[in-house]
PDB file of N, H, CA, C and O in Angstrom:
ATOM      1  N   GLN A   1      -2.067   9.360  -8.339  1.00  0.00           N
ATOM      2  CA  GLN A   1      -0.924  10.061  -7.801  1.00  0.00           C
ATOM      3  C   GLN A   1      -0.428   9.289  -6.581  1.00  0.00           C
ATOM      4  O   GLN A   1      -1.209   8.957  -5.689  1.00  0.00           O
ATOM      5  N   ILE A   2       0.871   9.007  -6.548  1.00  0.00           N
ATOM      6  H   ILE A   2       1.505   9.277  -7.273  1.00  0.00           H
ATOM      7  CA  ILE A   2       1.464   8.269  -5.434  1.00  0.00           C
ATOM      8  C   ILE A   2       2.513   9.142  -4.772  1.00  0.00           C
ATOM      9  O   ILE A   2       3.355   9.747  -5.435  1.00  0.00           O
ATOM     10  N   ILE A   3       2.444   9.192  -3.463  1.00  0.00           N
ATOM     11  H   ILE A   3       1.760   8.700  -2.924  1.00  0.00           H
ATOM     12  CA  ILE A   3       3.409   9.962  -2.687  1.00  0.00           C
ATOM     13  C   ILE A   3       4.146   8.995  -1.769  1.00  0.00           C
ATOM     14  O   ILE A   3       3.518   8.137  -1.149  1.00  0.00           O
ATOM     15  N   THR A   4       5.452   9.119  -1.674  1.00  0.00           N
ATOM     16  H   THR A   4       5.962   9.817  -2.177  1.00  0.00           H
ATOM     17  CA  THR A   4       6.222   8.289  -0.752  1.00  0.00           C
ATOM     18  C   THR A   4       6.793   9.160   0.355  1.00  0.00           C
ATOM     19  O   THR A   4       7.053  10.348   0.168  1.00  0.00           O
ATOM     20  N   ILE A   5       6.980   8.541   1.507  1.00  0.00           N
ATOM     21  H   ILE A   5       6.768   7.575   1.659  1.00  0.00           H
ATOM     22  CA  ILE A   5       7.603   9.248   2.626  1.00  0.00           C
ATOM     23  C   ILE A   5       8.665   8.352   3.251  1.00  0.00           C
ATOM     24  O   ILE A   5       8.630   7.133   3.083  1.00  0.00           O
ATOM     25  N   ASP A   6       9.583   8.938   3.952  1.00  0.00           N
ATOM     26  H   ASP A   6       9.611   9.928   4.089  1.00  0.00           H
ATOM     27  CA  ASP A   6      10.627   8.204   4.645  1.00  0.00           C
ATOM     28  C   ASP A   6      10.020   7.469   5.837  1.00  0.00           C
ATOM     29  O   ASP A   6       9.183   8.030   6.544  1.00  0.00           O
ATOM     30  N   LYS A   7      10.426   6.228   6.067  1.00  0.00           N
ATOM     31  H   LYS A   7      11.106   5.772   5.492  1.00  0.00           H
ATOM     32  CA  LYS A   7       9.909   5.464   7.199  1.00  0.00           C
ATOM     33  C   LYS A   7      10.176   6.154   8.535  1.00  0.00           C
ATOM     34  O   LYS A   7       9.423   5.962   9.490  1.00  0.00           O
ATOM     35  N   GLU A   8      11.226   6.944   8.611  1.00  0.00           N
ATOM     36  H   GLU A   8      11.838   7.100   7.835  1.00  0.00           H
ATOM     37  CA  GLU A   8      11.561   7.645   9.850  1.00  0.00           C
ATOM     38  C   GLU A   8      10.474   8.646  10.252  1.00  0.00           C
ATOM     39  O   GLU A   8      10.363   8.997  11.427  1.00  0.00           O
ATOM     40  N   ARG A   9       9.677   9.105   9.294  1.00  0.00           N
ATOM     41  H   ARG A   9       9.767   8.820   8.339  1.00  0.00           H
ATOM     42  CA  ARG A   9       8.617  10.077   9.592  1.00  0.00           C
ATOM     43  C   ARG A   9       7.369   9.417  10.175  1.00  0.00           C
ATOM     44  O   ARG A   9       6.496  10.102  10.707  1.00  0.00           O
ATOM     45  N   LEU A  10       7.283   8.096  10.078  1.00  0.00           N
ATOM     46  H   LEU A  10       7.993   7.539   9.646  1.00  0.00           H
ATOM     47  CA  LEU A  10       6.125   7.387  10.617  1.00  0.00           C
ATOM     48  C   LEU A  10       6.260   7.279  12.132  1.00  0.00           C
ATOM     49  O   LEU A  10       7.317   6.904  12.639  1.00  0.00           O
ATOM     50  N   MET A  11       5.214   7.599  12.837  1.00  0.00           N
ATOM     51  H   MET A  11       4.355   7.902  12.424  1.00  0.00           H
ATOM     52  CA  MET A  11       5.257   7.603  14.302  1.00  0.00           C
ATOM     53  C   MET A  11       4.958   6.221  14.888  1.00  0.00           C
ATOM     54  O   MET A  11       5.759   5.674  15.645  1.00  0.00           O
ATOM     55  N   LYS A  12       3.797   5.664  14.531  1.00  0.00           N
ATOM     56  H   LYS A  12       3.146   6.109  13.915  1.00  0.00           H
ATOM     57  CA  LYS A  12       3.415   4.367  15.082  1.00  0.00           C
ATOM     58  C   LYS A  12       2.448   3.678  14.131  1.00  0.00           C
ATOM     59  O   LYS A  12       1.803   4.325  13.306  1.00  0.00           O
ATOM     60  N   LYS A  13       2.355   2.367  14.254  1.00  0.00           N
ATOM     61  H   LYS A  13       2.879   1.841  14.924  1.00  0.00           H
ATOM     62  CA  LYS A  13       1.388   1.618  13.458  1.00  0.00           C
ATOM     63  C   LYS A  13      -0.013   1.915  13.971  1.00  0.00           C
ATOM     64  O   LYS A  13      -0.229   2.061  15.174  1.00  0.00           O
ATOM     65  N   ILE A  14      -0.951   2.000  13.055  1.00  0.00           N
ATOM     66  H   ILE A  14      -0.776   1.882  12.078  1.00  0.00           H
ATOM     67  CA  ILE A  14      -2.336   2.222  13.472  1.00  0.00           C
ATOM     68  C   ILE A  14      -3.220   1.024  13.135  1.00  0.00           C
ATOM     69  O   ILE A  14      -4.417   1.033  13.425  1.00  0.00           O
ATOM     70  N   GLY A  15      -2.636  -0.003  12.527  1.00  0.00           N
ATOM     71  H   GLY A  15      -1.664  -0.010  12.292  1.00  0.00           H
ATOM     72  CA  GLY A  15      -3.417  -1.186  12.206  1.00  0.00           C
ATOM     73  C   GLY A  15      -2.635  -2.132  11.317  1.00  0.00           C
ATOM     74  O   GLY A  15      -1.493  -1.857  10.949  1.00  0.00           O
ATOM     75  N   THR A  16      -3.254  -3.239  10.978  1.00  0.00           N
ATOM     76  H   THR A  16      -4.182  -3.462  11.277  1.00  0.00           H
ATOM     77  CA  THR A  16      -2.640  -4.220  10.095  1.00  0.00           C
ATOM     78  C   THR A  16      -3.669  -4.666   9.066  1.00  0.00           C
ATOM     79  O   THR A  16      -4.871  -4.462   9.239  1.00  0.00           O
ATOM     80  N   LEU A  17      -3.182  -5.271   8.004  1.00  0.00           N
ATOM     81  H   LEU A  17      -2.205  -5.437   7.864  1.00  0.00           H
ATOM     82  CA  LEU A  17      -4.054  -5.814   6.966  1.00  0.00           C
ATOM     83  C   LEU A  17      -3.777  -7.300   6.833  1.00  0.00           C
ATOM     84  O   LEU A  17      -2.626  -7.732   6.901  1.00  0.00           O
ATOM     85  N   ASP A  18      -4.835  -8.085   6.643  1.00  0.00           N
ATOM     86  H   ASP A  18      -5.770  -7.734   6.587  1.00  0.00           H
ATOM     87  CA  ASP A  18      -4.622  -9.505   6.411  1.00  0.00           C
ATOM     88  C   ASP A  18      -4.151  -9.713   4.974  1.00  0.00           C
ATOM     89  O   ASP A  18      -4.232  -8.810   4.142  1.00  0.00           O
ATOM     90  N   ASN A  19      -3.660 -10.913   4.701  1.00  0.00           N
ATOM     91  H   ASN A  19      -3.594 -11.647   5.378  1.00  0.00           H
ATOM     92  CA  ASN A  19      -3.084 -11.208   3.382  1.00  0.00           C
ATOM     93  C   ASN A  19      -4.086 -11.028   2.252  1.00  0.00           C
ATOM     94  O   ASN A  19      -3.725 -10.550   1.176  1.00  0.00           O
ATOM     95  N   GLN A  20      -5.336 -11.404   2.479  1.00  0.00           N
ATOM     96  H   GLN A  20      -5.630 -11.792   3.352  1.00  0.00           H
ATOM     97  CA  GLN A  20      -6.357 -11.282   1.431  1.00  0.00           C
ATOM     98  C   GLN A  20      -6.600  -9.817   1.076  1.00  0.00           C
ATOM     99  O   GLN A  20      -6.677  -9.461  -0.100  1.00  0.00           O
ATOM    100  N   ARG A  21      -6.718  -8.984   2.084  1.00  0.00           N
ATOM    101  H   ARG A  21      -6.656  -9.273   3.039  1.00  0.00           H
ATOM    102  CA  ARG A  21      -6.961  -7.558   1.822  1.00  0.00           C
ATOM    103  C   ARG A  21      -5.742  -6.919   1.155  1.00  0.00           C
ATOM    104  O   ARG A  21      -5.890  -6.098   0.250  1.00  0.00           O
ATOM    105  N   MET A  22      -4.535  -7.292   1.601  1.00  0.00           N
ATOM    106  H   MET A  22      -4.415  -7.959   2.336  1.00  0.00           H
ATOM    107  CA  MET A  22      -3.322  -6.735   1.012  1.00  0.00           C
ATOM    108  C   MET A  22      -3.192  -7.156  -0.449  1.00  0.00           C
ATOM    109  O   MET A  22      -2.740  -6.368  -1.280  1.00  0.00           O
ATOM    110  N   ALA A  23      -3.580  -8.377  -0.770  1.00  0.00           N
ATOM    111  H   ALA A  23      -3.948  -9.018  -0.096  1.00  0.00           H
ATOM    112  CA  ALA A  23      -3.549  -8.845  -2.155  1.00  0.00           C
ATOM    113  C   ALA A  23      -4.491  -8.011  -3.025  1.00  0.00           C
ATOM    114  O   ALA A  23      -4.152  -7.682  -4.162  1.00  0.00           O
ATOM    115  N   LYS A  24      -5.664  -7.668  -2.503  1.00  0.00           N
ATOM    116  H   LYS A  24      -5.939  -7.935  -1.580  1.00  0.00           H
ATOM    117  CA  LYS A  24      -6.608  -6.829  -3.249  1.00  0.00           C
ATOM    118  C   LYS A  24      -6.037  -5.432  -3.474  1.00  0.00           C
ATOM    119  O   LYS A  24      -6.196  -4.856  -4.550  1.00  0.00           O
ATOM    120  N   ILE A  25      -5.379  -4.896  -2.464  1.00  0.00           N
ATOM    121  H   ILE A  25      -5.250  -5.363  -1.590  1.00  0.00           H
ATOM    122  CA  ILE A  25      -4.761  -3.571  -2.600  1.00  0.00           C
ATOM    123  C   ILE A  25      -3.652  -3.609  -3.636  1.00  0.00           C
ATOM    124  O   ILE A  25      -3.562  -2.723  -4.486  1.00  0.00           O
ATOM    125  N   ASN A  26      -2.805  -4.631  -3.572  1.00  0.00           N
ATOM    126  H   ASN A  26      -2.878  -5.351  -2.882  1.00  0.00           H
ATOM    127  CA  ASN A  26      -1.725  -4.758  -4.551  1.00  0.00           C
ATOM    128  C   ASN A  26      -2.273  -4.874  -5.968  1.00  0.00           C
ATOM    129  O   ASN A  26      -1.723  -4.285  -6.898  1.00  0.00           O
ATOM    130  N   GLU A  27      -3.346  -5.625  -6.136  1.00  0.00           N
ATOM    131  H   GLU A  27      -3.794  -6.104  -5.380  1.00  0.00           H
ATOM    132  CA  GLU A  27      -3.963  -5.773  -7.456  1.00  0.00           C
ATOM    133  C   GLU A  27      -4.500  -4.432  -7.952  1.00  0.00           C
ATOM    134  O   GLU A  27      -4.333  -4.093  -9.124  1.00  0.00           O
ATOM    135  N   ALA A  28      -5.138  -3.676  -7.075  1.00  0.00           N
ATOM    136  H   ALA A  28      -5.274  -3.952  -6.124  1.00  0.00           H
ATOM    137  CA  ALA A  28      -5.669  -2.364  -7.454  1.00  0.00           C
ATOM    138  C   ALA A  28      -4.546  -1.406  -7.852  1.00  0.00           C
ATOM    139  O   ALA A  28      -4.699  -0.622  -8.789  1.00  0.00           O
ATOM    140  N   ILE A  29      -3.422  -1.470  -7.144  1.00  0.00           N
ATOM    141  H   ILE A  29      -3.298  -2.108  -6.384  1.00  0.00           H
ATOM    142  CA  ILE A  29      -2.278  -0.617  -7.490  1.00  0.00           C
ATOM    143  C   ILE A  29      -1.737  -0.995  -8.862  1.00  0.00           C
ATOM    144  O   ILE A  29      -1.427  -0.119  -9.670  1.00  0.00           O
ATOM    145  N   LYS A  30      -1.623  -2.293  -9.129  1.00  0.00           N
ATOM    146  H   LYS A  30      -1.875  -3.003  -8.473  1.00  0.00           H
ATOM    147  CA  LYS A  30      -1.139  -2.743 -10.441  1.00  0.00           C
ATOM    148  C   LYS A  30      -2.050  -2.246 -11.562  1.00  0.00           C
ATOM    149  O   LYS A  30      -1.573  -1.783 -12.598  1.00  0.00           O
ATOM    150  N   ILE A  31      -3.357  -2.343 -11.349  1.00  0.00           N
ATOM    151  H   ILE A  31      -3.744  -2.719 -10.507  1.00  0.00           H
ATOM    152  CA  ILE A  31      -4.309  -1.877 -12.360  1.00  0.00           C
ATOM    153  C   ILE A  31      -4.170  -0.371 -12.546  1.00  0.00           C
ATOM    154  O   ILE A  31      -4.149   0.123 -13.674  1.00  0.00           O
ATOM    155  N   SER A  32      -4.077   0.348 -11.445  1.00  0.00           N
ATOM    156  H   SER A  32      -4.094  -0.053 -10.529  1.00  0.00           H
ATOM    157  CA  SER A  32      -3.963   1.805 -11.501  1.00  0.00           C
ATOM    158  C   SER A  32      -2.705   2.249 -12.239  1.00  0.00           C
ATOM    159  O   SER A  32      -2.730   3.227 -12.987  1.00  0.00           O
ATOM    160  N   LEU A  33      -1.604   1.526 -12.026  1.00  0.00           N
ATOM    161  H   LEU A  33      -1.584   0.732 -11.418  1.00  0.00           H
ATOM    162  CA  LEU A  33      -0.331   1.885 -12.659  1.00  0.00           C
ATOM    163  C   LEU A  33      -0.130   1.209 -14.016  1.00  0.00           C
ATOM    164  O   LEU A  33       0.886   1.413 -14.680  1.00  0.00           O
ATOM    165  N   GLU A  34      -1.121   0.397 -14.417  1.00  0.00           N
ATOM    166  H   GLU A  34      -1.947   0.232 -13.878  1.00  0.00           H
ATOM    167  CA  GLU A  34      -1.064  -0.326 -15.694  1.00  0.00           C
ATOM    168  C   GLU A  34       0.202  -1.164 -15.805  1.00  0.00           C
ATOM    169  O   GLU A  34       0.908  -1.094 -16.811  1.00  0.00           O
ATOM    170  N   ILE A  35       0.493  -1.958 -14.772  1.00  0.00           N
ATOM    171  H   ILE A  35      -0.081  -2.015 -13.955  1.00  0.00           H
ATOM    172  CA  ILE A  35       1.688  -2.810 -14.793  1.00  0.00           C
ATOM    173  C   ILE A  35       1.336  -4.286 -14.663  1.00  0.00           C
ATOM    174  O   ILE A  35       2.113  -5.062 -14.108  1.00  0.00           O
ATOM    175  N   GLN A  36       0.182  -4.677 -15.166  1.00  0.00           N
ATOM    176  H   GLN A  36      -0.450  -4.047 -15.617  1.00  0.00           H
ATOM    177  CA  GLN A  36      -0.209  -6.086 -15.092  1.00  0.00           C
ATOM    178  C   GLN A  36       0.408  -6.883 -16.188  1.00  0.00           C
ATOM    179  O   GLN A  36       0.184  -8.090 -16.275  1.00  0.00           O
TER     180      GLN A  36
END
């Protein structure tokens, strides 16, 4: 289940992700959504 929100509702950044970790997250999302 994916929920989206408007960027205006975000208050502040709480952290960042490096490129390697973001690539792993993107891959997991693709697998979850079966869009590979």
